[in-house]
KOLZADREN-362696 format. One record per atom (N, C-alpha, C): residue number from 0; residue in one letter; z, x, y; chain. Coordinates in pm, whole numbers. Atoms other than C-alpha are relative to their C-alpha. Example, Ala and Ser with C-alpha at 12.3 -4.5 7.8 and 13.67 -1.06 7.14 Angstrom:
# residues 2
0 | A | 0 | 89 | -119 | A $
0 | A | 780 | 1230 | -450 | A $
0 | A | 0 | 90 | 120 | A $
1 | S | -6 | -82 | -119 | A $
1 | S | 714 | 1367 | -106 | A $
1 | S | 73 | -77 | 109 | A $
//
This chain:
# residues 227
0 | M | 120 | -17 | -82 | A $
0 | M | 2690 | 4223 | -6036 | A $
0 | M | -85 | -125 | -2 | A $
1 | R | 79 | 122 | 13 | A $
1 | R | 2516 | 3921 | -6178 | A $
1 | R | 59 | -111 | 86 | A $
2 | D | -66 | 104 | -78 | A $
2 | D | 2779 | 3699 | -6015 | A $
2 | D | -26 | 18 | 149 | A $
3 | A | 25 | -27 | -143 | A $
3 | A | 2729 | 3869 | -5677 | A $
3 | A | -141 | -39 | 38 | A $
4 | A | 140 | 35 | -28 | A $
4 | A | 2350 | 3830 | -5698 | A $
4 | A | -18 | -151 | 6 | A $
5 | A | 11 | 147 | 3 | A $
5 | A | 2385 | 3466 | -5793 | A $
5 | A | 60 | -60 | 126 | A $
6 | H | -66 | 51 | -121 | A $
6 | H | 2625 | 3416 | -5502 | A $
6 | H | -90 | 18 | 122 | A $
7 | D | 90 | -25 | -112 | A $
7 | D | 2377 | 3579 | -5261 | A $
7 | D | -117 | -98 | 0 | A $
8 | N | 111 | 94 | 10 | A $
8 | N | 2094 | 3362 | -5393 | A $
8 | N | 42 | -140 | 44 | A $
9 | L | -51 | 133 | -35 | A $
9 | L | 2310 | 3052 | -5352 | A $
9 | L | 13 | -13 | 151 | A $
10 | R | -14 | 3 | -145 | A $
10 | R | 2392 | 3144 | -4993 | A $
10 | R | -136 | -8 | 68 | A $
11 | S | 135 | 3 | -56 | A $
11 | S | 2022 | 3208 | -4926 | A $
11 | S | -59 | -140 | -8 | A $
12 | D | 49 | 137 | 17 | A $
12 | D | 1934 | 2865 | -5069 | A $
12 | D | 67 | -94 | 98 | A $
13 | D | -73 | 86 | -92 | A $
13 | D | 2206 | 2704 | -4859 | A $
13 | D | -53 | 14 | 142 | A $
14 | N | 51 | -24 | -134 | A $
14 | N | 2075 | 2869 | -4544 | A $
14 | N | -136 | -65 | 19 | A $
15 | A | 133 | 62 | -8 | A $
15 | A | 1720 | 2755 | -4622 | A $
15 | A | 12 | -150 | 13 | A $
16 | T | -20 | 145 | -6 | A $
16 | T | 1845 | 2403 | -4682 | A $
16 | T | 49 | -41 | 137 | A $
17 | A | -53 | 31 | -132 | A $
17 | A | 2042 | 2411 | -4358 | A $
17 | A | -110 | 8 | 105 | A $
18 | G | 110 | -13 | -95 | A $
18 | G | 1738 | 2538 | -4169 | A $
18 | G | -96 | -115 | -11 | A $
19 | S | 91 | 113 | 21 | A $
19 | S | 1522 | 2272 | -4325 | A $
19 | S | 58 | -127 | 58 | A $
20 | G | -65 | 118 | -55 | A $
20 | G | 1779 | 2012 | -4229 | A $
20 | G | -10 | -4 | 151 | A $
21 | T | 12 | -7 | -146 | A $
21 | T | 1771 | 2133 | -3868 | A $
21 | T | -139 | -39 | 45 | A $
22 | D | 138 | 34 | -33 | A $
22 | D | 1393 | 2115 | -3862 | A $
22 | D | -24 | -149 | -15 | A $
23 | N | 19 | 143 | 23 | A $
23 | N | 1401 | 1767 | -4010 | A $
23 | N | 68 | -82 | 108 | A $
24 | E | -74 | 73 | -104 | A $
24 | E | 1663 | 1659 | -3757 | A $
24 | E | -77 | 1 | 131 | A $
25 | Q | 78 | -8 | -123 | A $
25 | Q | 1447 | 1785 | -3470 | A $
25 | Q | -120 | -92 | -7 | A $
26 | R | 115 | 88 | 14 | A $
26 | R | 1148 | 1601 | -3609 | A $
26 | R | 41 | -145 | 12 | A $
27 | R | -48 | 137 | -6 | A $
27 | R | 1356 | 1286 | -3649 | A $
27 | R | 28 | -43 | 143 | A $
28 | R | -32 | 34 | -138 | A $
28 | R | 1473 | 1304 | -3289 | A $
28 | R | -125 | -30 | 79 | A $
29 | R | 122 | 20 | -77 | A $
29 | R | 1115 | 1322 | -3166 | A $
29 | R | -97 | -96 | -66 | A $
30 | G | 85 | 96 | 67 | A $
30 | G | 964 | 1086 | -3421 | A $
30 | G | 60 | -139 | 7 | A $
31 | R | -52 | 136 | 0 | A $
31 | R | 1044 | 727 | -3510 | A $
31 | R | 150 | 3 | -23 | A $
32 | P | -145 | -13 | 7 | A $
32 | P | 1420 | 678 | -3454 | A $
32 | P | 60 | -75 | -115 | A $
33 | R | -74 | 69 | 104 | A $
33 | R | 1665 | 590 | -3726 | A $
33 | R | 106 | -92 | 60 | A $
34 | G | -115 | 68 | -57 | A $
34 | G | 1936 | 468 | -3492 | A $
34 | G | -38 | -113 | 93 | A $
35 | N | 15 | 108 | -97 | A $
35 | N | 1942 | 249 | -3181 | A $
35 | N | -137 | 5 | 65 | A $
36 | N | 136 | 0 | -52 | A $
36 | N | 1579 | 168 | -3110 | A $
36 | N | -6 | -41 | 146 | A $
37 | S | 4 | 47 | -138 | A $
37 | S | 1660 | -10 | -2784 | A $
37 | S | 31 | 114 | 97 | A $
38 | N | -30 | -115 | -87 | A $
38 | N | 1810 | 310 | -2638 | A $
38 | N | -121 | 90 | 16 | A $
39 | T | 121 | -82 | -6 | A $
39 | T | 1497 | 505 | -2727 | A $
39 | T | -105 | -65 | 88 | A $
40 | R | 98 | 74 | -79 | A $
40 | R | 1276 | 237 | -2577 | A $
40 | R | 33 | 7 | 149 | A $
41 | E | -41 | -5 | -141 | A $
41 | E | 1477 | 230 | -2253 | A $
41 | E | -16 | 140 | 57 | A $
42 | R | 18 | -137 | -45 | A $
42 | R | 1466 | 610 | -2234 | A $
42 | R | -147 | 27 | 33 | A $
43 | I | 144 | -15 | -27 | A $
43 | I | 1087 | 600 | -2258 | A $
43 | I | -38 | -72 | 128 | A $
44 | L | 31 | 77 | -120 | A $
44 | L | 1068 | 328 | -1992 | A $
44 | L | 51 | 70 | 126 | A $
45 | A | -56 | -69 | -116 | A $
45 | A | 1296 | 522 | -1757 | A $
45 | A | -85 | 121 | 37 | A $
46 | A | 86 | -116 | -25 | A $
46 | A | 1082 | 834 | -1795 | A $
46 | A | -134 | -44 | 58 | A $
47 | A | 130 | 50 | -47 | A $
47 | A | 763 | 631 | -1745 | A $
47 | A | 10 | -45 | 146 | A $
48 | R | -15 | 47 | -138 | A $
48 | R | 893 | 465 | -1427 | A $
48 | R | 7 | 118 | 97 | A $
49 | E | -15 | -116 | -88 | A $
49 | E | 991 | 801 | -1280 | A $
49 | E | -133 | 72 | 19 | A $
50 | L | 126 | -74 | -10 | A $
50 | L | 657 | 966 | -1360 | A $
50 | L | -109 | -83 | 67 | A $
51 | F | 98 | 85 | -66 | A $
51 | F | 442 | 668 | -1258 | A $
51 | F | 27 | -6 | 150 | A $
52 | A | -35 | 7 | -142 | A $
52 | A | 632 | 645 | -928 | A $
52 | A | -33 | 131 | 71 | A $
53 | R | 21 | -131 | -63 | A $
53 | R | 598 | 1018 | -862 | A $
53 | R | -147 | 39 | 2 | A $
54 | N | 136 | -54 | 15 | A $
54 | N | 244 | 1086 | -985 | A $
54 | N | -110 | -104 | -1 | A $
55 | G | 102 | 103 | 15 | A $
55 | G | 67 | 751 | -1012 | A $
55 | G | -43 | -15 | -145 | A $
56 | V | 40 | 30 | 138 | A $
56 | V | -96 | 603 | -1321 | A $
56 | V | -98 | 103 | -53 | A $
57 | E | 107 | -87 | 48 | A $
57 | E | -402 | 824 | -1341 | A $
57 | E | 49 | 140 | -34 | A $
58 | R | -46 | -138 | 20 | A $
58 | R | -210 | 1152 | -1318 | A $
58 | R | 122 | 8 | -92 | A $
59 | T | -110 | 1 | 96 | A $
59 | T | 57 | 1050 | -1568 | A $
59 | T | -56 | -22 | -140 | A $
60 | S | 48 | 14 | 137 | A $
60 | S | -18 | 1102 | -1937 | A $
60 | S | 111 | -50 | -90 | A $
61 | V | -98 | 43 | 100 | A $
61 | V | 151 | 950 | -2239 | A $
61 | V | 78 | 121 | -50 | A $
62 | R | -68 | -122 | 47 | A $
62 | R | 229 | 1306 | -2350 | A $
62 | R | 109 | 42 | 98 | A $
63 | A | -101 | -37 | -100 | A $
63 | A | 411 | 1373 | -2021 | A $
63 | A | 121 | -93 | -7 | A $
64 | V | -110 | 97 | 13 | A $
64 | V | 616 | 1055 | -2059 | A $
64 | V | 83 | 33 | -124 | A $
65 | A | -70 | -33 | 124 | A $
65 | A | 701 | 1150 | -2417 | A $
65 | A | 87 | 124 | 17 | A $
66 | A | -77 | -123 | -21 | A $
66 | A | 811 | 1498 | -2312 | A $
66 | A | 123 | -27 | 86 | A $
67 | A | -113 | 31 | -88 | A $
67 | A | 1030 | 1358 | -2033 | A $
67 | A | 108 | -80 | -72 | A $
68 | A | -95 | 82 | 76 | A $
68 | A | 1190 | 1113 | -2277 | A $
68 | A | 50 | 71 | -125 | A $
69 | D | -37 | -79 | 118 | A $
69 | D | 1224 | 1384 | -2548 | A $
69 | D | -32 | -75 | -129 | A $
70 | V | 47 | 65 | 123 | A $
70 | V | 1025 | 1187 | -2805 | A $
70 | V | -143 | 46 | -25 | A $
71 | D | 139 | -31 | 34 | A $
71 | D | 691 | 1230 | -2979 | A $
71 | D | -93 | -101 | 66 | A $
72 | S | 97 | 91 | -61 | A $
72 | S | 380 | 1081 | -2816 | A $
72 | S | -27 | -121 | -88 | A $
73 | A | 27 | 110 | 92 | A $
73 | A | 325 | 873 | -3128 | A $
73 | A | 104 | -110 | 13 | A $
74 | L | -105 | 100 | -16 | A $
74 | L | 656 | 700 | -3063 | A $
74 | L | -24 | -86 | 123 | A $
75 | V | 34 | 78 | -120 | A $
75 | V | 544 | 596 | -2714 | A $
75 | V | -107 | -103 | -35 | A $
76 | H | 105 | 93 | 42 | A $
76 | H | 229 | 445 | -2866 | A $
76 | H | 57 | -106 | -94 | A $
77 | H | -61 | 95 | 93 | A $
77 | H | 441 | 282 | -3137 | A $
77 | H | 67 | -114 | 74 | A $
78 | Y | -73 | 102 | -75 | A $
78 | Y | 654 | 98 | -2882 | A $
78 | Y | -89 | -77 | 98 | A $
79 | F | 66 | 60 | -115 | A $
79 | F | 404 | 31 | -2604 | A $
79 | F | -152 | -8 | -10 | A $
80 | G | 145 | 6 | 10 | A $
80 | G | 45 | 84 | -2720 | A $
80 | G | -65 | 99 | 95 | A $
81 | T | 75 | -87 | -90 | A $
81 | T | -183 | 222 | -2447 | A $
81 | T | 82 | 37 | 123 | A $
82 | K | -68 | -38 | -125 | A $
82 | K | -87 | 389 | -2121 | A $
82 | K | 8 | -118 | 95 | A $
83 | Q | -4 | 117 | -88 | A $
83 | Q | -182 | 73 | -1932 | A $
83 | Q | 106 | -99 | -44 | A $
84 | Q | -104 | 89 | 51 | A $
84 | Q | 45 | -130 | -2157 | A $
84 | Q | 139 | 56 | 30 | A $
85 | L | -127 | -63 | -39 | A $
85 | L | 324 | 121 | -2093 | A $
85 | L | 28 | -24 | 148 | A $
86 | F | -18 | 25 | -143 | A $
86 | F | 267 | 84 | -1719 | A $
86 | F | 40 | -145 | 25 | A $
87 | A | -35 | 141 | -14 | A $
87 | A | 278 | -295 | -1753 | A $
87 | A | 147 | -22 | -34 | A $
88 | A | -141 | 13 | 38 | A $
88 | A | 613 | -265 | -1930 | A $
88 | A | 91 | 64 | 105 | A $
89 | A | -82 | -71 | -98 | A $
89 | A | 742 | -19 | -1669 | A $
89 | A | 24 | -84 | 125 | A $
90 | I | -20 | 85 | -118 | A $
90 | I | 687 | -268 | -1386 | A $
90 | I | 21 | -146 | -40 | A $
91 | E | -40 | 131 | 53 | A $
91 | E | 778 | -565 | -1607 | A $
91 | E | -110 | -104 | 10 | A $
92 | L | 109 | 95 | 15 | A $
92 | L | 433 | -719 | -1626 | A $
92 | L | 2 | -53 | -143 | A $
93 | P | -7 | 56 | 134 | A $
93 | P | 411 | -956 | -1923 | A $
93 | P | -111 | 44 | -92 | A $
94 | I | 115 | -40 | 81 | A $
94 | I | 72 | -831 | -2039 | A $
94 | I | -69 | 117 | 69 | A $
95 | D | 80 | -109 | -55 | A $
95 | D | -166 | -542 | -1989 | A $
95 | D | -79 | -54 | 119 | A $
96 | P | 71 | 53 | -116 | A $
96 | P | -298 | -594 | -1632 | A $
96 | P | -151 | 6 | -13 | A $
97 | K | 145 | -8 | 15 | A $
97 | K | -645 | -483 | -1735 | A $
97 | K | -55 | -113 | -87 | A $
98 | Q | 44 | 117 | 73 | A $
98 | Q | -658 | -774 | -1977 | A $
98 | Q | -20 | -117 | 94 | A $
99 | V | 12 | 108 | -98 | A $
99 | V | -603 | -1008 | -1683 | A $
99 | V | -122 | 22 | 89 | A $
100 | L | 106 | -29 | -95 | A $
100 | L | -848 | -834 | -1452 | A $
100 | L | -132 | 36 | -66 | A $
101 | G | 121 | -47 | 67 | A $
101 | G | -1096 | -713 | -1713 | A $
101 | G | -110 | -104 | -8 | A $
102 | H | 104 | 102 | 13 | A $
102 | H | -1272 | -1047 | -1751 | A $
102 | H | -72 | -25 | 132 | A $
103 | M | 69 | 12 | -128 | A $
103 | M | -1361 | -1025 | -1380 | A $
103 | M | -138 | 63 | -7 | A $
104 | R | 130 | -66 | 12 | A $
104 | R | -1644 | -797 | -1487 | A $
104 | R | -108 | -97 | -48 | A $
105 | K | 96 | 99 | 48 | A $
105 | K | -1807 | -1099 | -1652 | A $
105 | K | -23 | -112 | 100 | A $
106 | T | 9 | 106 | -101 | A $
106 | T | -1763 | -1315 | -1341 | A $
106 | T | -105 | 37 | 104 | A $
107 | P | 94 | -29 | -108 | A $
107 | P | -2052 | -1340 | -1094 | A $
107 | P | 75 | 38 | 127 | A $
108 | V | -70 | -53 | -117 | A $
108 | V | -1958 | -1149 | -780 | A $
108 | V | 26 | -109 | 103 | A $
109 | E | -15 | 105 | -101 | A $
109 | E | -2010 | -1457 | -562 | A $
109 | E | 108 | -102 | -36 | A $
110 | E | -107 | 92 | 40 | A $
110 | E | -1738 | -1640 | -759 | A $
110 | E | 137 | 68 | -6 | A $
111 | L | -126 | -74 | 13 | A $
111 | L | -1470 | -1369 | -747 | A $
111 | L | 108 | -51 | 95 | A $
112 | G | -98 | 46 | -98 | A $
112 | G | -1305 | -1513 | -436 | A $
112 | G | 87 | -112 | -53 | A $
113 | F | -79 | 107 | 62 | A $
113 | F | -1194 | -1816 | -637 | A $
113 | F | 59 | 45 | -133 | A $
114 | T | -46 | -39 | 133 | A $
114 | T | -1164 | -1655 | -980 | A $
114 | T | 129 | 83 | 6 | A $
115 | L | -120 | -83 | -10 | A $
115 | L | -905 | -1399 | -867 | A $
115 | L | 127 | -83 | 19 | A $
116 | P | -125 | 76 | -16 | A $
116 | P | -643 | -1640 | -726 | A $
116 | P | 19 | -106 | -106 | A $
117 | S | -16 | 105 | 102 | A $
117 | S | -716 | -1908 | -986 | A $
117 | S | 46 | 60 | -133 | A $
118 | T | -51 | -69 | 119 | A $
118 | T | -640 | -1649 | -1257 | A $
118 | T | 144 | 46 | 21 | A $
119 | L | -130 | -62 | -23 | A $
119 | L | -338 | -1483 | -1096 | A $
119 | L | 110 | -101 | 32 | A $
120 | L | -105 | 95 | -41 | A $
120 | L | -153 | -1783 | -947 | A $
120 | L | 66 | -70 | -119 | A $
121 | P | -68 | 61 | 115 | A $
121 | P | -94 | -1967 | -1277 | A $
121 | P | 86 | 100 | -78 | A $
122 | L | -81 | -102 | 66 | A $
122 | L | 29 | -1640 | -1428 | A $
122 | L | 129 | 23 | 77 | A $
123 | W | -120 | -20 | -81 | A $
123 | W | 268 | -1584 | -1138 | A $
123 | W | 94 | -120 | -6 | A $
124 | D | -82 | 122 | 6 | A $
124 | D | 387 | -1946 | -1161 | A $
124 | D | 75 | -12 | -132 | A $
125 | S | -60 | 15 | 133 | A $
125 | S | 472 | -1910 | -1530 | A $
125 | S | 120 | 92 | -16 | A $
126 | E | -114 | -87 | 30 | A $
126 | E | 779 | -1752 | -1685 | A $
126 | E | -45 | 144 | -21 | A $
127 | L | 52 | -134 | 23 | A $
127 | L | 558 | -1457 | -1775 | A $
127 | L | -9 | 82 | 128 | A $
128 | G | 15 | -71 | -126 | A $
128 | G | 518 | -1373 | -1408 | A $
128 | G | 130 | 41 | 66 | A $
129 | A | -130 | -24 | -63 | A $
129 | A | 891 | -1346 | -1338 | A $
129 | A | 27 | 148 | 22 | A $
130 | G | -25 | -143 | -13 | A $
130 | G | 904 | -970 | -1399 | A $
130 | G | -73 | 60 | 118 | A $
131 | L | 77 | -53 | -112 | A $
131 | L | 626 | -895 | -1152 | A $
131 | L | 58 | -47 | 132 | A $
132 | I | -59 | 53 | -123 | A $
132 | I | 779 | -1122 | -889 | A $
132 | I | 129 | 74 | 33 | A $
133 | A | -125 | -74 | -22 | A $
133 | A | 1113 | -946 | -937 | A $
133 | A | -28 | 140 | 53 | A $
134 | T | 36 | -133 | -46 | A $
134 | T | 945 | -608 | -892 | A $
134 | T | -44 | -3 | 146 | A $
135 | L | 47 | 11 | -138 | A $
135 | L | 768 | -720 | -573 | A $
135 | L | 114 | -38 | 94 | A $
136 | R | -115 | 37 | -82 | A $
136 | R | 1088 | -880 | -444 | A $
136 | R | 82 | 124 | 36 | A $
137 | S | -79 | -121 | -26 | A $
137 | S | 1269 | -547 | -480 | A $
137 | S | -69 | 88 | 103 | A $
138 | V | 74 | -77 | -100 | A $
138 | V | 991 | -380 | -278 | A $
138 | V | 20 | -60 | 138 | A $
139 | F | -16 | 67 | -129 | A $
139 | F | 1013 | -640 | -2 | A $
139 | F | 142 | 17 | 54 | A $
140 | E | -140 | -16 | -42 | A $
140 | E | 1390 | -588 | 5 | A $
140 | E | 37 | 145 | 24 | A $
141 | G | -27 | -139 | -34 | A $
141 | G | 1354 | -217 | 66 | A $
141 | G | 4 | 95 | -117 | A $
142 | G | 0 | -87 | 118 | A $
142 | G | 1319 | -81 | -287 | A $
142 | G | -116 | 97 | 0 | A $
143 | D | 106 | -99 | 13 | A $
143 | D | 1087 | 193 | -406 | A $
143 | D | -134 | -70 | -20 | A $
144 | A | 130 | 66 | 6 | A $
144 | A | 728 | 84 | -343 | A $
144 | A | -101 | 76 | -85 | A $
145 | S | 97 | -87 | 67 | A $
145 | S | 569 | 359 | -555 | A $
145 | S | -70 | -68 | -116 | A $
146 | L | 62 | 65 | 116 | A $
146 | L | 514 | 154 | -872 | A $
146 | L | -92 | -112 | 43 | A $
147 | A | 85 | 109 | -49 | A $
147 | A | 381 | -147 | -682 | A $
147 | A | -127 | 57 | 63 | A $
148 | R | 118 | -63 | -61 | A $
148 | R | 149 | 83 | -485 | A $
148 | R | -96 | 49 | -108 | A $
149 | S | 85 | -47 | 109 | A $
149 | S | 21 | 239 | -806 | A $
149 | S | -74 | -116 | -65 | A $
150 | F | 62 | 117 | 60 | A $
150 | F | -44 | -106 | -950 | A $
150 | F | -114 | -50 | 87 | A $
151 | L | 102 | 54 | -89 | A $
151 | L | -238 | -222 | -644 | A $
151 | L | -117 | 96 | 16 | A $
152 | Q | 106 | -96 | -26 | A $
152 | Q | -433 | 100 | -589 | A $
152 | Q | -78 | 38 | -125 | A $
153 | E | 63 | -59 | 118 | A $
153 | E | -503 | 216 | -942 | A $
153 | E | -38 | -103 | -106 | A $
154 | V | 37 | 104 | 96 | A $
154 | V | -527 | -113 | -1131 | A $
154 | V | -83 | -107 | 69 | A $
155 | V | 72 | 109 | -67 | A $
155 | V | -623 | -398 | -896 | A $
155 | V | -120 | 54 | 76 | A $
156 | A | 110 | -51 | -81 | A $
156 | A | -830 | -195 | -650 | A $
156 | A | -107 | 67 | -85 | A $
157 | A | 98 | -67 | 86 | A $
157 | A | -994 | 8 | -926 | A $
157 | A | -87 | -101 | -73 | A $
158 | E | 75 | 100 | 75 | A $
158 | E | -1094 | -299 | -1127 | A $
158 | E | -89 | -84 | 91 | A $
159 | V | 75 | 89 | -89 | A $
159 | V | -1199 | -524 | -839 | A $
159 | V | -95 | 79 | 89 | A $
160 | G | 81 | -78 | -93 | A $
160 | G | -1326 | -255 | -603 | A $
160 | G | -131 | 48 | -59 | A $
161 | S | 122 | -49 | 64 | A $
161 | S | -1578 | -125 | -854 | A $
161 | S | -108 | -108 | -8 | A $
162 | L | 95 | 111 | 11 | A $
162 | L | -1739 | -470 | -866 | A $
162 | L | -65 | -34 | 134 | A $
163 | V | 47 | 44 | -132 | A $
163 | V | -1787 | -509 | -491 | A $
163 | V | -27 | 120 | 92 | A $
164 | D | 23 | -122 | -78 | A $
164 | D | -1873 | -155 | -379 | A $
164 | D | -139 | -2 | 62 | A $
165 | N | 130 | 18 | -63 | A $
165 | N | -2163 | -267 | -161 | A $
165 | N | 20 | -37 | 148 | A $
166 | P | 64 | -129 | 23 | A $
166 | P | -2248 | -85 | 57 | A $
166 | P | 95 | 100 | -64 | A $
167 | P | -84 | -98 | 70 | A $
167 | P | -2125 | 216 | -140 | A $
167 | P | 109 | 57 | 91 | A $
168 | G | -113 | -54 | -75 | A $
168 | G | -1785 | 339 | -31 | A $
168 | G | 92 | -105 | 58 | A $
169 | T | -83 | 106 | -59 | A $
169 | T | -1647 | -2 | 73 | A $
169 | T | 82 | -76 | -104 | A $
170 | G | -67 | 78 | 104 | A $
170 | G | -1518 | -127 | -263 | A $
170 | G | 152 | 4 | 8 | A $
171 | A | -146 | -14 | -2 | A $
171 | A | -1165 | 11 | -231 | A $
171 | A | 61 | -77 | 116 | A $
172 | I | -59 | 69 | -115 | A $
172 | I | -1102 | -123 | 121 | A $
172 | I | -19 | -151 | -12 | A $
173 | R | 18 | 143 | 24 | A $
173 | R | -1250 | -461 | 25 | A $
173 | R | 111 | -53 | -92 | A $
174 | A | -105 | 42 | 93 | A $
174 | A | -1009 | -482 | -267 | A $
174 | A | 137 | 1 | 66 | A $
175 | Q | -129 | -7 | -67 | A $
175 | Q | -720 | -379 | -43 | A $
175 | Q | 19 | -115 | 98 | A $
176 | F | -9 | 120 | -84 | A $
176 | F | -800 | -658 | 205 | A $
176 | F | 39 | -121 | -85 | A $
177 | V | -33 | 110 | 91 | A $
177 | V | -789 | -901 | -87 | A $
177 | V | 146 | 10 | -43 | A $
178 | A | -138 | -19 | 42 | A $
178 | A | -461 | -752 | -208 | A $
178 | A | 98 | -38 | 110 | A $
179 | S | -90 | 33 | -111 | A $
179 | S | -309 | -794 | 139 | A $
179 | S | 20 | -151 | 11 | A $
180 | Q | -14 | 146 | -7 | A $
180 | Q | -383 | -1167 | 134 | A $
180 | Q | 78 | -53 | -120 | A $
181 | L | -73 | 46 | 118 | A $
181 | L | -256 | -1211 | -222 | A $
181 | L | 149 | 34 | 11 | A $
182 | L | -140 | -33 | -21 | A $
182 | L | 66 | -1029 | -130 | A $
182 | L | 64 | -97 | 99 | A $
183 | G | -50 | 102 | -91 | A $
183 | G | 103 | -1274 | 158 | A $
183 | G | 33 | -129 | -73 | A $
184 | V | -26 | 119 | 82 | A $
184 | V | 78 | -1558 | -93 | A $
184 | V | 128 | 19 | -80 | A $
185 | V | -121 | -29 | 76 | A $
185 | V | 344 | -1393 | -309 | A $
185 | V | 124 | -14 | 88 | A $
186 | M | -114 | 5 | -91 | A $
186 | M | 575 | -1355 | -10 | A $
186 | M | 35 | -145 | 36 | A $
187 | A | -27 | 137 | -46 | A $
187 | A | 536 | -1715 | 112 | A $
187 | A | 38 | -94 | -114 | A $
188 | R | -18 | 95 | 110 | A $
188 | R | 531 | -1885 | -228 | A $
188 | R | 123 | 32 | -86 | A $
189 | Y | -102 | -36 | 98 | A $
189 | Y | 781 | -1688 | -437 | A $
189 | Y | 124 | 67 | 61 | A $
190 | I | -113 | -73 | -58 | A $
190 | I | 1001 | -1475 | -210 | A $
190 | I | 71 | -86 | 105 | A $
191 | V | -57 | 84 | -105 | A $
191 | V | 1056 | -1684 | 106 | A $
191 | V | 2 | -147 | -42 | A $
192 | Q | 11 | 136 | 54 | A $
192 | Q | 950 | -2007 | -74 | A $
192 | Q | -12 | -104 | 112 | A $
193 | I | 28 | 92 | -110 | A $
193 | I | 808 | -2185 | 231 | A $
193 | I | -60 | -129 | -57 | A $
194 | E | 52 | 130 | 43 | A $
194 | E | 755 | -2556 | 165 | A $
194 | E | -87 | -61 | 110 | A $
195 | P | 36 | 41 | 138 | A $
195 | P | 525 | -2731 | 100 | A $
195 | P | -85 | 103 | -75 | A $
196 | F | 86 | -100 | 64 | A $
196 | F | 327 | -2412 | 24 | A $
196 | F | 54 | 42 | -136 | A $
197 | A | -60 | -48 | 125 | A $
197 | A | 573 | -2306 | -247 | A $
197 | A | -19 | -96 | -115 | A $
198 | S | 12 | 102 | 105 | A $
198 | S | 524 | -2633 | -436 | A $
198 | S | -142 | -49 | -21 | A $
199 | M | 139 | 46 | 14 | A $
199 | M | 148 | -2677 | -396 | A $
199 | M | -56 | 41 | -136 | A $
200 | P | 67 | -40 | 124 | A $
200 | P | -63 | -2676 | -713 | A $
200 | P | -76 | 131 | 20 | A $
201 | A | 65 | -132 | -9 | A $
201 | A | -199 | -2329 | -785 | A $
201 | A | -148 | -12 | 31 | A $
202 | E | 145 | 12 | -21 | A $
202 | E | -559 | -2451 | -791 | A $
202 | E | -31 | -36 | 145 | A $
203 | D | 23 | 36 | -141 | A $
203 | D | -526 | -2604 | -441 | A $
203 | D | 8 | 124 | 88 | A $
204 | I | -12 | -123 | -78 | A $
204 | I | -408 | -2271 | -303 | A $
204 | I | -120 | 90 | -25 | A $
205 | A | 114 | -85 | 35 | A $
205 | A | -683 | -2085 | -489 | A $
205 | A | -125 | -45 | 75 | A $
206 | R | 119 | 51 | -70 | A $
206 | R | -950 | -2311 | -339 | A $
206 | R | 10 | 22 | 150 | A $
207 | A | -17 | -16 | -145 | A $
207 | A | -802 | -2282 | 10 | A $
207 | A | -23 | 144 | 45 | A $
208 | I | 12 | -140 | -43 | A $
208 | I | -792 | -1902 | 19 | A $
208 | I | -128 | 66 | -51 | A $
209 | A | 119 | -60 | 60 | A $
209 | A | -1110 | -1842 | -185 | A $
209 | A | -106 | 40 | 102 | A $
210 | P | 105 | -41 | -94 | A $
210 | P | -1355 | -1846 | 110 | A $
210 | P | 33 | 130 | 75 | A $
211 | N | -37 | -122 | -72 | A $
211 | N | -1158 | -1579 | 295 | A $
211 | N | -5 | 122 | -92 | A $
212 | L | 7 | -110 | 97 | A $
212 | L | -1122 | -1365 | -18 | A $
212 | L | -145 | 38 | -27 | A $
213 | Q | 141 | -27 | 26 | A $
213 | Q | -1494 | -1401 | -83 | A $
213 | Q | -63 | 77 | 115 | A $
214 | R | 52 | -73 | -117 | A $
214 | R | -1568 | -1285 | 271 | A $
214 | R | 39 | 147 | -8 | A $
215 | Y | -44 | -139 | 15 | A $
215 | Y | -1360 | -973 | 212 | A $
215 | Y | -81 | 72 | -107 | A $
216 | L | 62 | -62 | 117 | A $
216 | L | -1536 | -911 | -118 | A $
216 | L | -148 | 29 | 17 | A $
217 | T | 146 | -12 | 6 | A $
217 | T | -1903 | -961 | -44 | A $
217 | T | -72 | -7 | 135 | A $
218 | E | 71 | 13 | -127 | A $
218 | E | -1982 | -1032 | 321 | A $
218 | E | 10 | 129 | 81 | A $
219 | E | 0 | -120 | -84 | A $
219 | E | -2059 | -774 | 585 | A $
219 | E | 125 | 0 | 87 | A $
220 | L | -123 | -12 | -77 | A $
220 | L | -1737 | -655 | 744 | A $
220 | L | -13 | 116 | 99 | A $
221 | E | 11 | -102 | -104 | A $
221 | E | -1698 | -451 | 1059 | A $
221 | E | 115 | 100 | -11 | A $
222 | F | -94 | -112 | 9 | A $
222 | F | -1505 | -149 | 945 | A $
222 | F | -76 | 121 | -52 | A $
223 | P | 72 | -121 | 44 | A $
223 | P | -1607 | 213 | 882 | A $
223 | P | -1 | 9 | -152 | A $
224 | Q | 6 | -23 | 143 | A $
224 | Q | -1723 | 292 | 532 | A $
224 | Q | 94 | 113 | -38 | A $
225 | A | -88 | -108 | 48 | A $
225 | A | -1479 | 497 | 328 | A $
225 | A | -82 | 124 | -28 | A $
226 | S | 74 | -125 | 23 | A $
226 | S | -1581 | 861 | 307 | A $
226 | S | 8 | 39 | -146 | A $
//
């Protein structure tokens, strides 16, 4: 009888250990990975791209990305930091876009027309800008425009538009006019590579387009105010 009881206790302990092992395994799968970290990172990026493209930046949470990638939210933060940094990685930006655009808040509004292109052009010209150019090239060639649209509407327009919303309700369309001209620069300089425009110094281009950008940003424009 004693042997049978001992055997039952042993089986009970084994089952508890097995259950504990299963729980630990589930936690391991959703926590920091033991195995191939690059596969986990790519899985997170794939989930992020899909959700950002479908829902936009504002309506996509880190928790939703983590759930889609079957990992813990802490793991997303471990690899990518903030949601904006995750978005930057998803569209292959070299740095958090709000770090690039954030200092615009310290720039006098009347200088934004030059500050914007003089900040962005050197970045695009550098090796760091290659990922963004590749993303935009794929859009121009018929690829999915959702991520690029999210970047322009929810990052660029949100950051710049809030600074030039005068009269109220015009900030977003002002920023979109600016974005349309900057996209034209990207097309001519990096995609089609029209010479001599493609080889001009970045500062020369910035100075040439600054007056028009400034007009979009701060001067009175004849279009209906956004509702």
